[in-house]
C-alpha angles and dihedrals in degrees: 000000000000114000110224130164112303125199121205088227090066091070106025115115094231119207096217121082124220092242092050089053089053090054089237123146109295115239122210113248112265144165110272098176144011122204113187100308096337125098130209118207128211089236090057091058094044092052091052090049091052092048093051094047093048093047088056093046092241121152106227091210089068094057118094118240092245092056092048090052090049090050091049091054092047094051090046090054090049090052090051090051090051091053090050089049092056092047091050091047090055091049091051092045091238111171130188124216103251093203091053090054091048090053091053091047091052091049093048092048089051090052093051092050092045091050099052104010125256095271096049090045090053091048092052091052091049092050089053092050093247137128122215088250093056091046091052089051090055091050090047092054092048093050092047091056091046093052093046089052090049092051092050090049090051090052094047092044089073088068094053118096125177122191128201087250091055089052093048091051093045093049092073091053093047096048089052089055093244097126119102088218132066132192118221136194129175146185113220126205113190120205112239132191113259119258093250093059093044093050092047091053091044094052093050091046090051091051092050091048090056090050092049092048089049089060105264116150109275096205092050092051091047092052091050102040113015113110094200102115092201102050105017095085088047093059091264093300111158095177121219118329134173132224113288093037104094133039108286099248092051094044094048092057096043092055093044096056123089118235108285093016120128125215130224119245111310118196121205132162087276097056138263122340134193108199132199120187112214103175133010132193132171094276107009139056134194112211144165127212143185111218127199108190125223096197128184121240132194093271090058091052092047092049090054091049091053091051091050092049091050089055091048089054091050090054091049089054090057107269115145112265095209093051092049091048092052091048104037111019112111097202102091096196091069102018088071087060094048090260098307111149108174148277113279136185105246089238091057103045116144108266092244091061104037096094099042094044088057091057100045129080122215110287094022127120121213131220114267114285128201113247138164090272098048125265121353127198103201130202131190102221119229104166123121093258091055092047092051091050093048092048090049090051091051092051091044091054090051091053091046092052091048091051093052091045090057090048090050092055091057096051137065106257119175120179108195105195123144 
């Protein structure tokens, strides 16, 4: 699973329907489909529509009624397919490791809170009429479906065979851009604070650590020096938090300290921390910290862009993309695979890559683009390995659709659309 930028709005169960936003006549909530003994409500589909549109930055008022209706029908069909998926999983006795799902939920919650800050995250949940517990339940359901789908794909993959002749025939279709799938690789350059800023923050943090160890009041020093806007004015008090809330390196130290114990310097992506654990229970800790930020500025972003462009030029001069990715890419998840990201249906490309993928032909490399990670140099893969993987994915999707179609014939499925 490739971890791309996630917005909280992508999962929130928003309370406003698409048609309400459009100021169109409001329809009473009703059942729009029944699958076996499960119902699908109109409000469920409208919420999903709103989530998708907002995640793409699309203003619903600019979408014609006919397109909204088409989108509604497509999402409804997807919901029906999901219900069939769960029924088939039960028939095949497919089980998902509950602890694995919990680990993914904790990681995703950490990402949301890192992205917007714990307080902003809490405010967004409140505005949507959700508690953190309800939000975690929604994530849990989404991950469960994803893992079930993956297990089914793994089972069906054993039935997929691709010959060299199949690949040769498919190559023509792919090079013409006629395949519904595309294979992507990238090289990522991440902006980093300059050495001068890092050293300045480190020196001040070291001085403060000495003062804390010498017995000066931790809360007073935090109020004076900490650059955390949320906790600084509170004497560095972060309150109680559970595992999966903070960045891993911070959290690990906070849970390892005894009450009253003070850490050494801890460096995270935010800067340098001095941590004091105040209270500790089996699954929660109350801690304070002093944070000295090592923030990026425009010059750091520009420097990263120049490095990415230099790599792009090296590729254009004939250097091997995969070798450069393995050597220079700063996103470890894909650098360890020589930059390979994944095979995607063109309709489900990650938002960062949708525009550039539409402009590149197989084998081409695009100019660096700004993403959540930093600067990405993107390639549309066209090697034999990529072609084999795409062809396998296409055949796998066909088998998957056939499997769900057989399941659908055995169940009561009633689509109630006017």
